[in-house]
C-alpha positions as CSV (number, residue, x, y, z in Angstrom):
1,M,0.0,0.0,0.0
2,K,1.2,3.5,-0.9
3,V,-0.1,6.7,0.6
4,T,0.7,10.1,-1.1
5,A,-0.2,13.6,0.0
6,I,-1.5,15.4,-3.0
7,T,-2.2,18.8,-1.5
8,C,-0.1,21.3,0.4
9,E,-2.5,21.0,3.3
10,A,-2.1,17.2,3.5
11,Y,1.7,17.5,3.4
12,N,1.7,20.2,6.1
13,L,-0.6,18.0,8.2
14,L,2.1,15.3,8.3
15,H,5.0,17.7,8.5
16,H,3.6,19.7,11.5
17,G,2.1,16.5,13.0
18,T,5.5,14.8,13.1
19,L,7.0,17.8,14.9
20,V,4.2,18.0,17.4
21,L,4.4,14.2,18.1
22,A,8.2,14.6,18.7
23,D,7.4,17.3,21.3
24,I,4.9,15.1,23.0
25,S,7.5,12.3,23.3
26,A,10.0,14.8,24.7
27,N,7.5,16.1,27.3
28,G,7.1,12.6,28.8
29,I,4.6,11.3,31.2
30,R,5.3,10.8,34.9
31,I,5.5,7.3,36.3
32,D,5.0,6.3,39.9
33,T,8.0,3.9,39.8
34,E,7.5,2.8,43.4
35,L,3.9,1.7,42.7
36,L,5.1,0.2,39.4
37,R,7.7,-2.0,41.1
38,Y,5.2,-3.0,43.8
39,N,2.7,-4.0,41.1
40,I,5.3,-6.1,39.3
41,D,6.1,-8.0,42.5
42,K,2.4,-8.4,43.3
43,V,1.6,-9.8,39.8
44,A,4.6,-12.2,40.2
45,R,3.1,-13.5,43.4
46,M,-0.3,-13.9,41.6
47,I,1.4,-15.8,38.8
48,A,3.2,-18.2,41.3
49,R,-0.1,-18.8,43.1
50,T,-2.1,-19.4,39.9
51,E,0.6,-21.8,38.6
52,K,0.5,-23.7,41.9
53,E,-3.3,-24.0,41.6
54,L,-3.1,-25.3,38.1
55,K,-0.4,-27.9,39.0
56,N,-2.6,-29.2,41.8
57,S,-5.3,-30.0,39.2
58,P,-5.9,-33.7,38.1
59,I,-5.5,-32.4,34.5
60,W,-1.9,-31.3,35.3
61,Q,-1.2,-34.7,36.9
62,D,-2.2,-36.4,33.6
63,W,-0.2,-33.8,31.7
64,R,2.9,-34.7,33.7
65,K,2.3,-38.5,33.1
66,R,2.0,-37.8,29.4
67,Y,5.0,-35.6,28.9
68,G,7.2,-36.3,32.0
69,S,10.1,-33.8,32.5
70,K,9.2,-32.1,29.2
71,A,5.8,-31.0,30.6
72,K,5.4,-27.2,30.3
73,L,2.5,-25.0,31.3
74,T,3.5,-22.6,28.5
75,S,3.3,-25.2,25.8
76,G,0.2,-24.6,23.7
77,H,0.7,-27.9,21.8
78,Q,0.8,-29.9,25.1
79,L,-2.3,-28.1,26.4
80,G,-4.2,-28.8,23.3
81,C,-3.4,-32.5,23.3
82,V,-4.3,-32.8,27.0
83,L,-7.6,-31.0,26.7
84,M,-8.5,-32.9,23.6
85,E,-8.1,-36.1,25.6
86,H,-10.1,-34.9,28.6
87,Y,-12.8,-32.9,26.9
88,P,-13.2,-34.2,23.3
89,D,-16.7,-32.7,22.8
90,T,-15.4,-29.2,23.5
91,W,-13.6,-29.1,20.2
92,K,-16.6,-30.0,18.1
93,E,-17.7,-26.3,18.1
94,E,-16.9,-24.5,14.9
95,G,-13.7,-22.5,14.8
96,R,-11.9,-24.4,17.7
97,L,-9.8,-26.6,15.4
98,T,-7.0,-25.6,13.1
99,A,-7.0,-26.6,9.4
100,T,-5.1,-29.7,10.3
101,G,-7.6,-30.8,12.9
102,K,-5.6,-29.8,16.0
103,P,-7.2,-27.8,18.8
104,K,-6.6,-24.1,18.9
105,T,-5.0,-22.9,22.1
106,D,-4.8,-19.1,21.5
107,E,-6.3,-16.9,24.2
108,E,-9.3,-15.9,22.1
109,T,-10.4,-19.5,21.6
110,L,-9.6,-20.7,25.1
111,S,-11.5,-17.8,26.7
112,T,-14.7,-19.2,25.1
113,I,-14.3,-22.5,26.9
114,E,-16.2,-22.7,30.2
115,I,-13.9,-25.2,31.9
116,P,-12.3,-24.1,35.3
117,F,-8.8,-25.3,34.4
118,V,-9.0,-23.6,31.0
119,Q,-10.3,-20.3,32.5
120,K,-7.5,-20.3,35.1
121,Y,-5.0,-21.0,32.3
122,V,-6.3,-18.0,30.4
123,Y,-6.0,-15.9,33.6
124,L,-2.4,-17.0,34.0
125,S,-1.7,-16.0,30.4
126,K,-3.1,-12.5,31.1
127,L,-1.0,-12.3,34.3
128,N,2.2,-13.2,32.4
129,K,1.4,-10.6,29.7
130,L,0.6,-8.0,32.3
131,R,3.9,-8.4,34.0
132,S,6.3,-8.9,31.0
133,T,4.7,-6.9,28.2
134,Y,3.1,-4.1,30.1
135,L,4.5,-3.5,33.6
136,Q,8.1,-4.5,33.0
137,G,8.0,-2.9,29.5
138,I,7.0,0.4,31.1
139,L,9.7,0.1,33.8
140,R,12.4,-0.7,31.2
141,E,11.6,2.5,29.2
142,T,11.2,4.8,32.2
143,D,14.2,7.2,32.6
144,A,16.2,7.9,35.8
145,N,13.9,10.9,36.6
146,G,10.8,8.7,36.6
147,F,9.4,9.8,33.2
148,L,8.3,7.7,30.2
149,H,9.0,9.1,26.7
150,P,7.1,6.8,24.3
151,M,7.8,7.4,20.6
152,F,5.0,8.4,18.2
153,G,5.1,8.3,14.4
154,L,3.0,8.7,11.3
155,G,4.6,6.4,8.7
156,L,4.0,2.8,9.6
157,A,0.3,2.1,10.4
158,R,-1.5,0.5,7.4
159,T,-4.7,2.1,8.6
160,Y,-2.9,5.5,8.3
161,R,-3.2,6.3,11.9
162,S,-0.3,7.0,14.2
163,Q,1.8,4.4,15.9
164,S,3.7,4.2,19.1
165,D,6.6,2.2,20.5
166,H,9.2,2.1,23.4
167,P,6.7,1.2,24.8
168,N,3.5,1.1,22.7
169,F,1.6,3.9,24.6
170,Q,-1.5,3.2,22.4
171,N,-1.8,-0.3,23.7
172,Q,-2.2,0.1,27.4
173,P,-5.3,-2.1,28.3
174,I,-8.5,-0.4,29.4
175,R,-11.3,-2.9,28.6
176,I,-10.2,-5.4,31.4
177,P,-10.6,-3.3,34.5
178,W,-8.3,-5.2,36.8
179,M,-5.5,-5.2,34.2
180,A,-6.1,-1.5,33.5
181,K,-5.8,-0.7,37.2
182,F,-2.4,-2.3,37.6
183,I,-1.1,-0.4,34.6
184,R,-2.8,3.0,34.4
185,S,-2.6,3.7,38.1
186,C,1.2,4.0,37.5
187,F,0.8,6.8,35.0
188,V,0.4,9.9,37.2
189,A,0.1,13.7,36.9
190,R,2.9,16.0,37.9
191,P,2.4,17.6,41.4
192,G,-0.4,20.2,41.3
193,R,-1.7,19.0,38.0
194,H,-4.5,16.9,36.4
195,L,-4.1,14.2,33.8
196,V,-6.7,15.2,31.2
197,E,-7.9,12.9,28.3
198,I,-9.9,14.5,25.5
199,D,-11.6,12.1,23.2
200,L,-13.2,12.8,19.8
201,K,-16.4,11.0,20.5
202,G,-17.3,8.4,17.8
203,A,-14.8,10.0,15.4
204,E,-14.8,7.2,12.9
205,V,-18.5,6.8,12.8
206,C,-18.9,10.6,12.3
207,V,-16.3,10.6,9.5
208,S,-17.9,7.6,7.9
209,A,-21.1,9.6,7.7
210,C,-19.1,12.3,5.9
211,Y,-18.0,9.8,3.3
212,N,-21.3,7.9,2.6
213,R,-23.7,10.7,3.5
214,D,-26.3,8.2,4.6
215,P,-29.2,10.3,6.0
216,K,-30.0,7.8,8.8
217,L,-26.4,7.7,9.9
218,I,-26.1,11.4,9.8
219,A,-29.2,11.7,11.9
220,Y,-27.8,9.3,14.5
221,V,-24.5,11.2,14.9
222,S,-26.2,14.7,14.7
223,N,-29.1,14.2,17.1
224,P,-28.2,13.6,20.8
225,A,-31.7,12.3,21.4
226,L,-31.0,9.4,19.0
227,D,-29.0,6.4,20.1
228,M,-27.9,3.8,17.5
229,H,-26.4,1.4,20.0
230,R,-29.5,1.4,22.2
231,D,-31.7,0.9,19.1
232,M,-29.6,-2.0,17.8
233,A,-29.5,-3.6,21.3
234,A,-33.3,-3.6,21.4
235,E,-33.4,-5.2,18.0
236,I,-30.7,-7.8,18.8
237,F,-32.2,-8.8,22.1
238,K,-35.8,-8.5,21.0
239,C,-36.8,-6.1,23.7
240,T,-38.0,-2.6,24.1
241,I,-35.8,0.4,24.4
242,D,-36.7,0.9,28.0
243,Q,-35.5,-2.6,28.8
244,V,-32.0,-1.9,27.5
245,N,-29.4,-1.2,30.3
246,K,-25.8,-0.1,30.1
247,D,-24.3,-3.6,29.8
248,V,-26.8,-4.7,27.1
249,R,-26.1,-1.5,25.1
250,H,-22.4,-1.9,25.5
251,T,-22.6,-5.5,24.1
252,A,-24.5,-4.4,21.1
253,K,-22.1,-1.5,20.5
254,N,-18.9,-3.5,20.7
255,L,-20.0,-6.9,19.4
256,F,-22.3,-5.9,16.6
257,V,-22.4,-2.2,15.5
258,F,-18.6,-1.5,15.4
259,P,-17.7,-5.0,14.0
260,Q,-20.3,-4.5,11.3
261,F,-18.9,-1.1,10.3
262,Y,-15.4,-2.6,10.1
263,G,-16.6,-5.5,7.9
264,D,-17.4,-8.3,10.2
265,W,-20.4,-10.6,9.6
266,Y,-23.4,-12.1,11.5
267,L,-21.8,-15.5,12.2
268,S,-19.0,-14.2,14.4
269,C,-21.3,-11.5,15.8
270,A,-23.8,-14.2,16.8
271,K,-21.1,-16.3,18.5
272,N,-19.5,-13.4,20.3
273,I,-22.8,-12.0,21.6
274,W,-24.1,-15.4,22.7
275,D,-20.8,-15.9,24.6
276,A,-21.1,-12.5,26.1
277,I,-24.6,-13.2,27.4
278,R,-23.2,-16.2,29.3
279,K,-20.0,-14.6,30.5
280,R,-21.4,-11.3,31.5
281,K,-24.7,-12.7,32.8
282,L,-26.6,-10.2,30.8
283,H,-30.1,-9.3,31.9
284,L,-32.7,-6.7,31.1
285,N,-33.5,-3.6,33.1
286,D,-36.2,-5.4,35.0
287,G,-33.7,-8.2,36.1
288,T,-34.9,-10.8,33.6
289,D,-32.1,-13.2,32.6
290,M,-31.3,-12.7,28.9
291,F,-31.4,-16.4,28.0
292,T,-34.8,-16.7,29.7
293,H,-36.0,-13.6,27.8
294,L,-34.8,-14.9,24.4
295,K,-36.3,-18.3,25.0
296,K,-39.7,-16.6,25.5
297,K,-39.1,-14.9,22.2
298,G,-38.5,-18.2,20.4
299,I,-34.7,-18.3,20.5
300,S,-33.5,-21.2,22.6
301,R,-30.0,-22.0,21.1
302,L,-27.1,-20.4,19.3
303,G,-27.1,-22.6,16.2
304,A,-24.3,-24.3,14.2
305,C,-22.7,-21.1,13.1
306,K,-21.0,-22.8,10.1
307,P,-20.5,-20.8,7.0
308,K,-21.8,-23.5,4.6
309,T,-24.7,-24.6,6.8
310,P,-28.0,-22.7,6.5
311,A,-29.1,-20.9,9.7
312,L,-32.1,-22.6,11.2
313,P,-35.3,-20.8,12.5
314,G,-35.3,-20.5,16.3
315,T,-31.6,-20.0,16.6
316,F,-29.7,-16.9,17.6
317,E,-27.6,-17.4,14.4
318,K,-30.7,-17.0,12.2
319,H,-31.9,-14.0,14.2
320,M,-28.6,-12.3,13.8
321,Q,-28.6,-13.0,10.1
322,D,-31.9,-11.2,9.8
323,V,-30.7,-8.3,12.0
324,E,-27.6,-7.9,9.8
325,H,-29.7,-7.8,6.6
326,A,-32.0,-5.2,8.1
327,F,-29.0,-3.2,9.3
328,W,-27.5,-2.8,5.9
329,Y,-30.4,-3.0,3.5
330,D,-33.1,-1.2,5.5
331,R,-31.5,1.0,8.2
332,F,-28.4,2.1,6.3
333,K,-29.2,1.4,2.7
334,V,-27.4,4.5,1.4
335,Y,-24.2,3.4,3.3
336,T,-24.4,0.0,1.6
337,E,-24.8,1.6,-1.8
338,W,-21.8,3.8,-1.1
339,K,-19.6,0.8,-0.1
340,E,-20.3,-1.0,-3.3
341,R,-19.7,2.2,-5.4
342,W,-16.5,3.1,-3.5
343,F,-15.0,-0.3,-4.0
344,A,-16.0,-0.5,-7.6
345,E,-14.3,2.8,-8.3
346,Y,-11.1,1.5,-6.6
347,Q,-11.1,-1.6,-8.7
348,K,-11.2,0.5,-11.9
349,K,-8.5,3.0,-10.9
350,G,-6.4,1.1,-8.4
351,W,-6.5,4.0,-5.9
352,F,-8.8,6.3,-4.0
353,Q,-8.6,9.7,-2.5
354,T,-9.4,10.5,1.1
355,L,-11.3,13.6,2.2
356,T,-8.1,14.9,3.8
357,G,-6.2,15.0,0.6
358,F,-4.3,11.7,0.4
359,I,-4.1,9.1,-2.4
360,I,-4.1,5.5,-1.2
361,Q,-3.1,2.9,-3.8
362,G,-1.9,-0.7,-3.9
363,F,-3.4,-4.2,-3.5
364,L,-6.2,-3.9,-1.0
365,N,-9.2,-6.0,-0.2
366,K,-12.7,-4.6,0.0
367,K,-12.7,-4.2,3.8
368,E,-9.4,-2.3,3.6
369,V,-10.6,0.0,0.8
370,I,-13.7,0.9,2.8
371,N,-12.0,1.2,6.2
372,Y,-8.6,2.8,5.5
373,G,-10.0,6.1,4.2
374,I,-12.4,6.5,7.1
375,Q,-9.9,5.5,9.8
376,G,-7.2,7.7,8.3
377,S,-9.5,10.7,7.9
378,A,-10.8,10.3,11.5
379,F,-7.2,10.3,12.8
380,H,-6.4,13.3,10.7
381,C,-9.2,15.2,12.5
382,L,-7.5,14.4,15.8
383,L,-4.0,15.3,14.4
384,W,-5.3,18.6,13.0
385,S,-6.8,19.4,16.5
386,L,-3.6,18.3,18.2
387,I,-1.5,20.6,16.1
388,K,-3.7,23.6,16.8
389,L,-3.9,22.9,20.5
390,H,-0.1,22.5,20.7
391,S,0.3,25.8,18.9
392,Y,-2.1,27.6,21.2
393,I,-0.3,26.3,24.3
394,Q,3.1,27.6,23.0
395,R,1.7,31.0,21.9
396,H,0.2,31.7,25.2
397,N,3.2,30.4,27.2
398,M,1.0,27.9,29.1
399,K,2.6,25.3,31.4
400,T,0.2,22.6,30.1
401,L,2.1,19.7,28.5
402,I,0.6,17.3,26.0
403,V,2.0,13.9,27.0
404,G,0.2,11.3,24.9
405,Q,-2.0,10.5,22.0
406,I,-4.2,7.5,21.3
407,H,-5.8,7.5,17.9
408,D,-8.9,9.5,18.8
409,S,-7.8,11.0,22.1
410,I,-5.2,13.4,23.5
411,L,-3.7,13.1,27.0
412,A,-2.4,16.2,28.7
413,D,-0.7,17.1,32.0
414,V,-2.5,20.3,33.0
415,P,-1.8,22.7,36.0
416,A,-4.9,23.3,38.1
417,E,-4.9,27.0,37.3
418,E,-4.9,26.3,33.6
419,L,-7.6,23.6,33.5
420,H,-10.5,25.8,32.6
421,Q,-8.6,27.6,29.8
422,F,-7.2,24.4,28.4
423,L,-10.6,22.7,28.3
424,D,-12.2,25.7,26.7
425,I,-9.7,26.0,23.9
426,A,-9.6,22.3,23.2
427,N,-13.4,22.1,23.0
428,R,-13.4,25.2,20.7
429,I,-10.7,23.7,18.4
430,I,-12.4,20.4,18.0
431,T,-16.1,21.4,17.8
432,K,-15.8,24.8,16.0
433,Q,-12.4,25.4,14.3
434,L,-12.0,21.9,12.9
435,P,-15.4,21.8,11.0
436,A,-14.8,25.3,9.8
437,A,-11.4,24.3,8.4
438,W,-12.7,21.2,6.7
439,P,-16.2,21.9,5.1
440,W,-16.5,18.2,4.2
441,I,-17.3,17.6,7.9
442,I,-21.1,17.7,7.7
443,V,-21.9,16.3,11.2
444,P,-21.1,17.6,14.7
445,I,-17.7,16.6,16.1
446,V,-18.0,16.2,19.9
447,A,-15.2,16.3,22.5
448,E,-15.5,14.2,25.7
449,V,-13.3,14.9,28.6
450,E,-12.1,12.9,31.6
451,A,-9.7,14.3,34.2
452,S,-7.8,12.8,37.2
453,P,-7.8,14.4,40.7
454,L,-4.8,16.7,41.4
455,G,-1.7,14.5,41.2
456,G,-3.9,11.5,40.4
457,S,-3.5,8.7,38.0
458,W,-4.6,7.9,34.5
459,F,-6.8,5.2,36.0
460,D,-8.5,7.6,38.4
461,K,-9.9,10.0,35.7
462,K,-13.6,10.9,35.8
463,P,-15.9,12.6,33.3
464,V,-15.8,16.4,33.1
465,E,-18.7,18.3,31.7
466,L,-17.7,20.9,29.2
467,K,-19.5,24.3,29.3
């Protein structure tokens, strides 16, 4: 894939963006090294305890008999062979075997298997990754003064967003709360300051609407009274809008709406949502268990979820097939027509132009052609805002430091006395100046803010209402 800036504005965006990202790296973010080392030791103890519990299991005893002195808890091959012997029926489910018929033992597959030994094994894997990849990785890159200076760049990501390394600041977990607490609690504000994170709410969905101009999608992102994720949750779970709670909405948003926008399909959505119902013990607002509710609605099982096997009535698989069809051919029909037209034009020309002035060319599949322009342009909205915010801070001799950037969000270290001024200008840049500079933005761009207490951590941040 090749990306070329074809306008002066596009070139300047990358040029000035690179300089700003270099300054962000130089600013650095403060690390509570004492807490970081304590957390590393604590996780090490958790790992030892979990390994001991696994090795007290009858499964491990059989594992040792089978492999003797070569038995290793870290061996995926050994684990697969042992589990296949103990639980042969577990591997009959679609997608749990490799092309050669061997059991998959990656974390994603194992996490769907409700066997205590397997779940504890997955937990151990997360602990090992938490210690070695995240906590020790942060400590290794922290300088003698207790500051981390992650690198940020604009030239490597195929989606044409930024990337980060030493360490990867953009890959610090947030979706698993207990892991997030271990990691993000170590990132702290300088004394007398707040860590402030400003997020461009739903940036990629908003930019998508600017590309496809689907009137229903535009209405969703323009009208705060409308809620696409809530509406889809009601459709997916065959309930009323009033019955949708936060967990149910979150499931629909992250396991159907966003995956569909990024090119996923109903089979994987059905399996992931069904698994989430079980794992998260989803229920409706009135407390009704979700499986009980769905059974009353005529859905009693998941279904085979095999690509070449027709989905049967009464299965969640068939229901999700119908939901997906309605999503693309009724609810967002114009979006669907745009996707077909956009890809057809790429096939004729071998390239396409983004709204922000870049030509993307090369061998790309349909999903990449549709997503890359949207993801790149959404990031460019953030990058443009970041450049303007950085320039304002310098011109006004503010003490605020921008210390991190994560695709659609900005992390800053803000003195208490500058907090109001910083939030005001950031909101004005994102919501007013950005759309004025780029008239192709036909929907509102909204900034969401979270801030830590004075001297608090990245994990402690709470929502802040913008005025």
